[in-house]
C-alpha positions in Angstrom: 0.0 0.0 0.0 1.5 3.4 -0.9 2.3 5.6 2.1 0.0 8.5 3.1 2.9 10.9 2.8 3.7 9.8 -0.7 0.1 10.2 -1.8 -0.2 13.7 -0.3 3.2 14.7 -1.7 2.2 13.5 -5.2 -1.1 15.4 -5.1 0.4 18.6 -3.7 2.9 19.4 -6.4 1.3 22.1 -8.6 1.9 20.5 -12.0 0.8 17.1 -10.9 -2.3 18.7 -9.4 -3.0 20.3 -12.8 -2.7 16.8 -14.4 -5.1 15.4 -11.8 -7.6 18.1 -12.6 -7.4 17.2 -16.3 -7.6 13.4 -15.7 -10.7 13.9 -13.5 -12.8 14.6 -16.7 -11.0 12.9 -19.5 -8.7 10.0 -20.4 -5.6 11.6 -22.0 -2.4 10.4 -23.6 1.1 11.8 -22.8 1.1 13.6 -26.2 -2.3 15.3 -25.4 -1.1 16.3 -21.9 2.0 17.8 -23.5 -0.1 19.9 -25.9 -2.4 21.1 -23.0 0.3 21.8 -20.5 3.1 22.9 -22.9 5.6 20.7 -21.0 8.1 18.2 -22.4 7.4 14.5 -22.7 9.9 13.4 -20.1 8.4 15.9 -17.6 4.9 14.7 -18.2 6.0 11.0 -18.0 7.8 11.6 -14.7 4.7 13.2 -13.2 2.5 10.4 -14.4 4.8 7.8 -13.0 4.8 9.4 -9.6 1.0 9.8 -9.6 0.6 6.2 -10.7 3.0 5.0 -8.0 0.8 6.9 -5.5 -2.3 5.1 -6.8 -3.9 8.3 -8.0 -3.9 7.6 -11.8 -4.1 4.4 -13.9 -3.6 3.7 -17.6 -4.8 1.5 -20.3 -3.3 0.6 -23.7 -5.1 1.7 -26.8 -3.2 1.3 -30.1 0.2 2.9 -29.8 -0.7 5.0 -26.8 -1.5 4.7 -23.2 -4.5 6.7 -22.0 -4.3 7.9 -18.4 -7.3 8.5 -16.1 -7.9 9.4 -12.5 -8.2 6.6 -10.0 -11.0 7.6 -7.6 -10.6 7.1 -3.9 -11.2 3.5 -3.4 -7.5 3.8 -2.6 -7.4 2.7 1.1 -4.3 4.8 2.0 -5.9 8.0 0.7 -9.1 7.0 2.6 -7.1 6.7 5.8 -5.4 10.1 5.2 -8.7 11.9 5.1 -10.6 10.3 8.0 -10.4 13.4 10.1 -12.3 15.6 7.6 -15.2 13.4 6.6 -18.7 13.3 8.0 -19.8 10.9 10.7 -21.0 7.6 9.2 -18.7 7.8 6.2 -16.3 5.2 7.8 -16.7 1.4 7.7 -16.1 -0.9 10.7 -12.4 -0.9 10.0 -12.2 2.9 10.3 -11.6 3.4 6.5 -13.6 5.6 4.2 -16.4 3.8 2.3 -15.8 4.0 -1.5 -18.6 6.6 -1.9 -17.2 8.8 0.8 -13.6 8.5 -0.6 -14.8 9.5 -4.0 -16.7 12.4 -2.5 -13.7 13.6 -0.6 -11.4 13.4 -3.6 -13.9 15.2 -5.8 -14.3 17.9 -3.2 -10.5 18.2 -2.8 -10.1 18.6 -6.6 -13.0 21.1 -6.8 -11.3 23.3 -4.2 -7.9 22.9 -5.9 -9.4 24.0 -9.2 -10.4 27.4 -7.6 -6.9 27.9 -6.2 -5.0 26.9 -9.4 -4.5 29.9 -11.7 -3.9 27.7 -14.8 -7.0 25.5 -14.2 -9.4 27.3 -16.5 -7.0 27.6 -19.4 -6.1 23.9 -19.0 -9.7 23.0 -19.3 -10.1 25.1 -22.4 -7.0 23.5 -23.9 -8.3 20.1 -23.0 -11.6 20.7 -24.8 -9.7 21.7 -27.9 -7.5 18.5 -27.8 -10.5 16.3 -27.2 -12.3 18.0 -30.1 -9.3 17.2 -32.4 -9.5 13.6 -31.4 -13.2 13.5 -32.2 -12.6 15.4 -35.5 -10.0 12.8 -36.5 -12.5 10.0 -35.9 -15.3 11.9 -37.7 -12.9 12.6 -40.7 -12.3 8.8 -41.0 -16.1 8.0 -41.1 -16.6 11.0 -43.5 -14.0 9.4 -45.8 -15.8 6.0 -45.5 -19.3 7.5 -46.3 -20.9 5.4 -49.0 -18.1 2.7 -48.7 -19.0 1.0 -45.4 -20.3 -2.4 -46.2 -18.5 -2.4 -49.6 -15.0 -2.3 -48.0 -13.9 -4.7 -45.3 -15.0 -3.5 -41.8 -13.4 -5.5 -38.9 -16.1 -7.4 -36.9 -18.9 -6.5 -39.3 -20.6 -9.4 -41.0 -24.1 -10.4 -42.0 -23.8 -13.5 -39.8 -23.1 -11.5 -36.6 -25.9 -9.1 -37.5 -28.3 -12.0 -38.0 -27.3 -13.6 -34.7 -27.9 -10.3 -32.9 -31.4 -9.9 -34.5 -32.3 -13.5 -33.6 -31.9 -12.6 -30.0 -34.5 -9.9 -30.4 -37.1 -12.5 -31.3 -39.1 -14.5 -28.7 -38.2 -18.3 -28.7 -40.2 -20.0 -31.4 -40.9 -23.4 -33.0 -39.5 -23.0 -36.5 -39.8 -25.1 -39.7 -36.9 -24.6 -42.1 -38.2 -26.0 -45.4 -35.5 -27.0 -47.9 -32.9 -26.9 -45.1 -30.0 -28.2 -47.1 -26.8 -28.7 -45.1 -28.5 -27.2 -42.0 -26.7 -23.9 -41.9 -29.9 -21.8 -41.5 -31.5 -24.3 -39.0 -28.4 -24.2 -36.8 -28.3 -20.5 -36.8 -32.0 -20.2 -36.0 -31.7 -22.8 -33.2 -29.6 -20.5 -31.1 -32.8 -18.7 -29.8 -35.5 -21.2 -30.7 -37.6 -23.6 -28.8 -37.2 -26.1 -31.6 -36.2 -26.2 -35.2 -37.4 -28.8 -37.7 -35.4 -28.9 -40.9 -37.0 -30.6 -43.9 -35.1 -31.6 -47.1 -35.5 -34.0 -50.0 -31.8 -35.1 -50.0 -30.8 -37.8 -47.6 -27.1 -37.0 -48.0 -27.7 -33.3 -47.3 -29.6 -34.4 -44.1 -26.7 -36.6 -43.1 -24.4 -33.5 -43.3 -26.9 -31.4 -41.4 -27.2 -34.0 -38.6 -23.5 -34.3 -38.3 -23.2 -30.5 -38.0 -26.0 -30.4 -35.4 -24.1 -33.0 -33.3 -20.8 -31.1 -33.6 -22.7 -27.9 -32.5 -24.4 -29.8 -29.6 -27.7 -28.4 -30.9 -30.2 -30.6 -29.2 -33.2 -28.6 -30.2 -32.8 -29.3 -34.0 -34.3 -32.2 -35.8 -34.0 -33.0 -39.5 -36.7 -34.9 -41.5 -36.7 -36.3 -45.0 -39.5 -34.8 -47.2 -40.5 -32.6 -50.0 -41.5 -29.0 -49.5 -44.8 -29.7 -51.2 -45.6 -32.5 -48.7 -44.0 -31.5 -45.4 -43.7 -34.2 -42.7 -44.9 -31.8 -39.9 -48.3 -31.8 -38.1 -50.9 -29.1 -38.8 -50.7 -25.9 -36.8 -47.6 -27.0 -34.9 -45.0 -24.3 -35.7 -44.7 -20.5 -35.1 -42.5 -19.6 -38.1 -42.0 -21.2 -41.5 -38.7 -20.3 -43.2 -37.7 -20.8 -46.9 -34.1 -19.8 -47.4 -33.1 -19.9 -51.1 -35.1 -23.1 -51.5 -38.4 -22.2 -53.1 -36.9 -21.9 -56.6 -36.0 -25.6 -56.3 -39.6 -26.6 -55.6 -41.5 -28.2 -58.5 -44.7 -26.5 -57.2 -43.8 -23.3 -55.3 -47.4 -22.3 -54.6 -48.1 -25.7 -53.2 -45.0 -25.5 -50.9 -46.3 -22.1 -49.6 -49.7 -23.7 -48.9 -47.9 -26.4 -46.9 -46.3 -23.7 -44.9 -49.7 -22.2 -44.2 -51.0 -25.7 -43.1 -48.3 -26.3 -40.5 -48.4 -22.7 -39.1 -50.4 -21.9 -36.0 -52.9 -19.0 -36.3 -50.9 -15.8 -36.1 -47.7 -17.5 -37.2 -45.4 -16.0 -39.9 -43.8 -17.1 -43.1 -40.5 -15.7 -44.3 -39.1 -16.4 -47.8 -35.6 -15.4 -48.9 -35.2 -16.3 -52.6 -33.8 -15.1 -55.9 -35.7 -12.3 -57.7 -36.7 -13.1 -61.3 -33.5 -13.3 -63.5 -32.5 -14.6 -66.9 -29.4 -16.6 -66.1 -30.5 -19.8 -67.7 -27.3 -21.6 -66.8 -28.6 -21.7 -63.2 -30.8 -24.7 -64.2 -27.7 -26.8 -64.9 -25.3 -25.2 -62.5 -27.5 -25.1 -59.4 -30.4 -27.5 -60.3 -32.8 -24.5 -60.2 -36.3 -25.3 -61.2 -37.3 -21.7 -61.4 -35.3 -18.6 -62.4 -36.4 -16.7 -59.3 -39.7 -14.9 -58.7 -41.0 -11.4 -59.1 -42.4 -9.5 -56.1 -45.9 -9.7 -57.6 -45.7 -13.5 -58.1 -44.6 -14.2 -54.5 -47.2 -11.8 -53.1 -49.9 -13.5 -55.2 -48.9 -17.0 -54.0 -48.9 -15.9 -50.3 -52.2 -14.2 -50.6 -53.8 -17.2 -52.3 -52.5 -19.4 -49.5 -54.4 -17.3 -47.0 -51.7 -15.1 -45.6 -52.3 -11.5 -44.6 -49.9 -8.5 -44.1 -48.1 -9.8 -47.2 -45.0 -7.8 -48.3 -42.2 -8.5 -50.8 -39.2 -6.5 -51.7 -35.7 -6.7 -53.1 -33.2 -6.5 -50.2 -29.8 -7.2 -51.8 -27.9 -7.4 -55.1 -24.6 -9.1 -55.8 -22.0 -7.0 -57.6 -20.6 -9.9 -59.7 -22.3 -11.1 -62.9 -25.0 -12.2 -63.3 -25.9 -9.8 -60.4 -28.5 -12.0 -58.6 -30.9 -10.1 -56.5 -32.3 -11.4 -53.2 -36.1 -11.2 -52.7 -37.6 -11.1 -49.2 -41.2 -11.9 -48.6 -43.2 -12.1 -45.4 -46.8 -12.9 -44.4 -48.9 -13.8 -41.4 -51.4 -16.6 -41.1 -54.9 -15.4 -40.3 
């Protein structure tokens, strides 16, 4: 524990007191303190080292710099040094200041010091200019990225992470993933679902999906063999029906949507992600596509005919590479 004398000596030196007054309001680097106080780097670093040894400041690494900030008076030695000037009831059973009382004392000490330090007002004004520069630098970066974010790489930003965040905004549901393929969508949906039932016509795809479910320890996911037009799921047993880039493989898309309506509970929703209508005929051979996507009007008509209300369809994405496939999103609610 630092000595009381060391703490008081560190806080009493005029320039170190100016530093404490600045760090009370902002985290600052050595370079920023240099600019504010017009002192040399070695002088600033020496003062910070002494304040850190006294337990009055702490630092954290950010990029190439350390940012320094005030350590409020949970410091037990400083608490002990001030026991004679605090109100009754501010001490704990060991005779030390409570954290709240210690913080209150240090804040009061710095408030009084600010009134008695001639440079304090100018230091605060200089600090505001320095912090504004920091913010302006960050703003200039985002100004330069305007219109490019999402096109250029952004660390930590992905559609998968965004999807997972949005899933946790939904209540836990029982979900049918129709045309589930290798189980990617089903496993993603399972993270915040009561149960997910994946249905696919390929036994080999289901084997892959089941293996992935075991590896992910996803016990609330089940995969069943079946066609989208004849779903092996009971009537009115699920809350959400999901078609993810599968409807254009169905021989009878309208019938598959009617099956979705059959298995949904009243008030349940259907969500369709599929390709918008396109002319890339090679897709039939390359991807075994039965249909070259759907227009918004076609999807809305099929949903309405199947008895869904609040039907909406829109283009939500477009790939930059040829043939520039567009993604269609359609939703509806079972009456």
